[in-house]
C-alpha positions in Angstrom: 0.3 21.2 23.8 -3.0 19.8 22.6 -3.4 16.2 21.4 -4.3 17.5 17.9 -1.1 19.5 17.6 1.0 16.5 18.7 -0.8 14.3 16.2 -0.2 16.8 13.4 3.5 17.1 14.3 3.9 13.3 14.5 2.2 12.8 11.1 4.4 15.6 9.6 7.5 13.9 10.9 6.4 10.5 9.7 5.8 11.9 6.2 8.9 14.0 5.9 11.6 12.0 7.5 11.6 9.2 4.9 12.0 11.8 2.3 14.7 13.8 4.0 17.0 10.9 5.0 18.0 10.0 1.4 18.4 13.7 0.5 20.6 14.3 3.6 22.7 11.2 3.0 23.4 12.3 -0.6 24.8 9.7 -2.9 26.5 7.7 -0.2 25.4 4.2 0.3 23.3 3.7 3.4 25.3 1.4 5.7 22.7 0.8 8.3 20.7 -2.3 7.5 17.8 -1.2 9.6 17.6 2.2 7.9 18.0 0.6 4.5 15.2 -1.9 5.2 13.0 0.8 6.6 13.4 3.0 3.6 12.8 0.1 1.2 9.6 -0.9 2.9 8.0 2.6 2.7 6.5 2.1 -0.8 4.9 -1.2 0.3 3.4 0.5 3.4 2.1 3.3 1.3 0.6 0.9 -1.2 -1.0 -1.1 1.6 -2.6 2.0 3.1 -4.1 2.9 -0.3 -5.3 -0.6 -1.2 -6.6 -2.2 2.0 -9.4 0.2 2.7 -10.6 -0.1 -0.9 -10.7 -3.9 -0.6 -13.1 -3.7 2.4 -15.4 -1.1 0.8 -15.7 -2.2 -2.8 -19.2 -3.1 -4.0 -20.7 -2.4 -0.6 -19.7 -5.9 0.6 -16.6 -7.0 2.5 -17.0 -10.4 0.9 -16.6 -9.1 -2.7 -13.5 -7.1 -1.8 -11.9 -10.0 0.0 -12.5 -12.3 -2.9 -11.0 -9.8 -5.4 -8.0 -9.2 -3.1 -7.4 -13.0 -2.8 -7.7 -13.4 -6.6 -5.1 -10.6 -7.1 -2.8 -12.1 -4.5 -3.0 -15.5 -6.1 -2.1 -14.0 -9.5 0.7 -12.0 -8.0 2.0 -15.2 -6.3 1.9 -17.0 -9.7 3.9 -14.1 -11.3 1.2 -12.7 -13.5 2.2 -9.3 -15.0 1.0 -6.5 -12.8 -1.1 -4.8 -15.4 -2.8 -8.0 -16.3 -3.4 -8.7 -12.6 -5.1 -5.3 -12.2 -7.3 -5.8 -15.2 -8.3 -9.3 -14.4 -8.9 -8.6 -10.7 -11.0 -5.6 -11.6 -13.1 -7.6 -14.1 -13.5 -10.4 -11.4 -14.8 -7.9 -8.9 -17.1 -6.2 -11.5 -18.5 -9.6 -12.4 -19.1 -10.4 -8.7 -20.9 -7.1 -8.2 -23.0 -7.7 -11.3 -23.9 -11.3 -10.2 -24.6 -10.5 -6.6 
């Protein structure tokens, strides 16, 4: 079996298993702490894979993206509403791009 085929099968399993497990368990509560923790962390992992590359490529400069990410993290830590956080972080990054 070629490496490409193994990679495709692995990615397919990684994509489908988290979706199938809750469907197969039905309405029963998941008793395994490990499985429950794994399933609850999937949305965070997916969000990270979408956001992190954007942070490093925004505005053609890693510096601008990192500053925008840090501003967003600081606002999230302070408990700022997520929509306000997104708007203010975007404005901050836009201002940095305009200034630099």
